[in-house]
C-alpha positions in Angstrom: -69.5 -90.5 -10.5 -68.2 -93.8 -9.1 -66.2 -93.8 -5.9 -62.4 -93.5 -6.0 -60.4 -96.7 -5.7 -57.6 -96.3 -3.2 -54.5 -98.4 -4.1 -52.0 -98.2 -1.2 -49.2 -99.2 -3.6 -50.0 -96.5 -6.1 -47.8 -93.8 -4.5 -44.2 -94.5 -3.8 -42.5 -91.2 -3.1 -39.0 -92.7 -2.8 -39.3 -95.4 -5.5 -38.9 -99.1 -5.0 -36.3 -101.8 -5.5 -33.2 -100.9 -7.5 -34.9 -97.5 -8.4 -35.3 -96.5 -4.8 -34.0 -93.1 -3.7 -30.7 -93.5 -1.8 -31.5 -90.5 0.3 -34.8 -91.8 1.7 -33.3 -92.9 5.0 -31.5 -89.6 5.4 -34.8 -87.7 4.8 -36.6 -89.7 7.4 -33.7 -89.1 9.9 -33.9 -85.4 9.1 -37.6 -85.3 9.8 -37.2 -87.2 13.1 -34.4 -84.7 14.1 -36.6 -81.7 13.3 -39.5 -83.1 15.3 -37.3 -84.0 18.2 -35.8 -80.5 18.2 -39.2 -78.9 18.2 -40.5 -81.1 21.0 -37.4 -80.5 23.2 -37.2 -76.7 22.5 -40.8 -75.6 22.7 -43.9 -76.1 24.9 -46.8 -76.6 22.5 -50.4 -75.8 23.0 -53.3 -76.1 20.6 -54.6 -72.7 19.4 -58.3 -73.3 20.0 -59.7 -69.8 19.4 -62.4 -70.5 21.9 -63.6 -73.6 20.1 -64.4 -77.0 21.6 -62.3 -80.1 20.7 -65.3 -81.4 18.7 -65.5 -78.1 16.7 -61.8 -78.2 16.0 -62.0 -81.8 14.8 -64.9 -81.0 12.5 -63.1 -78.0 11.1 -60.0 -80.0 10.5 -61.9 -82.8 8.7 -63.7 -80.3 6.5 -60.4 -78.7 5.4 -58.9 -82.0 4.3 -58.7 -82.6 0.5 -58.0 -85.7 -1.5 -56.2 -84.6 -4.6 -54.5 -87.9 -5.5 -52.5 -87.3 -2.3 -54.3 -86.4 0.9 -53.8 -82.8 1.8 -54.4 -82.4 5.5 -56.0 -79.3 6.9 -54.2 -76.8 9.1 -53.7 -77.3 12.8 -52.7 -74.1 14.7 -50.4 -74.4 17.7 -48.7 -71.9 20.0 -45.0 -72.5 20.5 -43.5 -71.1 23.7 -39.7 -71.4 24.1 -38.8 -73.5 27.1 -36.9 -71.5 29.7 
């Protein structure tokens, strides 16, 4: 089986040119607002489960899948409300 050819222009989730999604900017703003709210509301720590950073990195890399779109593995974090 020959290697996959990755074309960076092949996937355009919000379209391009006159066919571009008018809500793309609103979507990116909503994502930024969500991340900002999480960062300001919670203290976050990585849930290591007793593993070293190298073991966590290896586990994350092994759980990634390339099914046309890259599906990232899971990263577990603890969220503690700021008081």
